C-alpha positions as CSV (number, residue, x, y, z in Angstrom):
1,X,-25.7,-4.4,98.0
2,X,-23.4,-4.4,95.0
3,X,-20.8,-1.6,94.8
4,X,-19.9,-1.4,91.2
5,X,-18.1,-3.9,89.2
6,X,-17.5,-7.3,91.0
7,X,-14.3,-7.9,89.0
8,X,-12.9,-4.6,90.4
9,X,-13.5,-5.9,94.0
10,X,-11.2,-8.9,93.3
11,X,-8.7,-6.9,91.3
12,X,-8.3,-4.4,94.2
13,X,-7.4,-7.3,96.5
14,X,-4.8,-8.8,94.2
15,X,-3.3,-5.6,92.8
16,X,-0.1,-4.1,94.0
17,X,3.5,-4.8,93.4
18,X,4.5,-8.5,93.6
19,X,1.0,-9.6,94.8
20,X,0.1,-11.7,91.8
21,X,3.6,-13.2,91.7
22,X,3.3,-14.3,95.3
23,X,-0.1,-15.8,94.7
24,X,1.2,-17.6,91.6
25,X,4.1,-19.1,93.6
26,X,1.8,-20.3,96.4
27,X,-0.5,-21.7,93.8
28,X,2.3,-23.6,92.1
29,X,4.2,-24.7,95.3
30,X,1.5,-25.0,97.9
31,X,3.3,-24.2,101.2
32,X,6.4,-21.9,101.2
33,X,8.5,-20.5,104.0
34,X,9.5,-16.8,103.9
35,X,13.1,-17.7,102.8
36,X,11.8,-19.9,100.0
37,X,9.6,-17.1,98.7
38,X,12.5,-14.7,98.9
39,X,14.7,-17.0,96.9
40,X,12.0,-17.5,94.3
41,X,11.6,-13.7,94.1
42,X,15.2,-12.4,94.2
43,X,14.4,-8.9,93.2
44,X,11.9,-8.2,96.0
45,X,13.1,-6.6,99.2
46,X,12.4,-8.4,102.5
47,X,10.3,-5.4,103.6
48,X,8.2,-5.5,100.5
49,X,7.7,-9.3,100.8
50,X,6.6,-8.9,104.4
51,X,4.2,-6.1,103.5
52,X,2.7,-8.0,100.7
53,X,2.3,-11.2,102.8
54,X,0.6,-9.2,105.6
55,X,-1.8,-7.6,103.2
56,X,-2.7,-10.9,101.6
57,X,-3.2,-12.4,105.0
58,X,-5.4,-9.5,106.1
59,X,-7.4,-9.9,102.9
60,X,-8.0,-13.6,103.7
61,X,-6.1,-14.9,100.7
62,X,-3.0,-16.2,102.4
63,X,-2.6,-18.1,105.7
64,X,0.4,-17.7,107.9
65,X,1.4,-20.7,110.0
66,X,3.8,-19.9,112.9
67,X,5.5,-22.8,114.6
68,X,7.3,-21.9,117.9
69,X,10.2,-24.3,117.2
70,X,13.8,-23.3,117.7
71,X,14.3,-21.5,115.5
72,X,10.7,-20.5,114.8
73,X,9.3,-21.5,111.4
74,X,6.7,-19.5,109.5
75,X,5.1,-20.8,106.3
76,X,2.6,-19.4,104.0
77,X,-0.1,-21.0,101.9
78,X,-3.3,-20.1,100.1
79,X,-6.5,-20.0,102.2
80,X,-9.8,-21.4,100.9
81,X,-10.5,-18.0,99.5
82,X,-7.0,-17.8,97.9
83,X,-7.5,-21.3,96.3
84,X,-10.6,-19.9,94.6
85,X,-8.2,-17.7,92.6
86,X,-6.4,-20.7,91.0
87,X,-8.7,-20.8,87.9
88,X,-8.3,-17.1,87.4
89,X,-4.5,-17.3,87.9
90,X,-4.4,-20.2,85.4
91,X,-6.5,-18.3,82.9
92,X,-4.3,-15.2,83.2
93,X,-1.2,-17.4,82.8
94,X,-2.7,-18.8,79.6
95,X,-3.4,-15.3,78.3
96,X,0.2,-14.2,79.2
97,X,1.6,-17.2,77.3
98,X,-0.5,-16.4,74.2
99,X,0.5,-12.7,74.3
100,X,4.2,-13.6,74.7
101,X,3.9,-16.0,71.7
102,X,2.1,-13.3,69.6
103,X,4.6,-10.7,70.5
104,X,7.5,-13.0,69.6
105,X,5.8,-13.7,66.2
106,X,5.2,-10.0,65.6
107,X,8.7,-9.1,66.5
108,X,7.4,-7.3,69.6
109,X,6.2,-4.4,67.5
110,X,2.9,-4.3,69.3
111,X,4.3,-5.1,72.7
112,X,3.9,-2.3,75.4
113,X,7.0,-1.2,77.3
114,X,7.0,-4.0,80.0
115,X,3.5,-4.9,80.7
116,X,2.5,-4.4,84.3
117,X,5.6,-2.5,85.4
118,X,4.7,0.9,86.8
119,X,8.4,1.7,87.2
120,X,9.1,1.0,83.5
121,X,6.1,3.1,82.5
122,X,7.4,6.0,84.6
123,X,10.8,5.7,83.2
124,X,9.5,5.5,79.6
125,X,7.3,8.6,80.3
126,X,10.2,10.5,81.7
127,X,12.5,9.5,78.9
128,X,9.8,10.5,76.3
129,X,9.3,13.9,78.0
130,X,13.1,14.5,78.0
131,X,13.5,13.6,74.3
132,X,10.5,15.6,73.1
133,X,11.7,18.9,71.6
134,X,8.5,20.7,72.6
135,X,8.7,19.6,76.2
136,X,8.9,22.5,78.6
137,X,12.2,23.5,80.1
138,X,10.7,22.7,83.5
139,X,9.9,19.2,82.4
140,X,13.4,18.7,81.2
141,X,14.9,20.0,84.4
142,X,12.9,17.8,86.7
143,X,14.7,14.9,88.3
144,X,13.6,11.4,87.4
145,X,10.4,10.2,89.2
146,X,12.0,6.8,89.7
147,X,12.0,5.9,93.4
148,X,15.4,5.1,94.9
């Protein structure tokens, strides 16, 4: 039985903060240890990286290899299912490269506020509400919705 759009099924598994970036790094580097991933993603917190890796493992996209050495080593790689995403990741990378080139040629006049960043969208939305003269006094008095 098909439940709606098949693309939506895949997008739900790869959506979420940092998920596509982690998949991209594993696609590019093959096998990476936690510390290597953390170094390649300096802005991600260790907790968020752990959460994302656990979710990707649960979804069958990433394999976790634990070696009981001293100290123990844990490495991550794409599973067979994760490897099937390579063509899609490459295609998305090509689109991103084209969009960046187009945006640069157009002087970024058509570029959204930071594609894919929910935090940037919330900040832009909050800033717009605060700058709009017709915004209600309640909207102006609300604290920023940006998580700490």
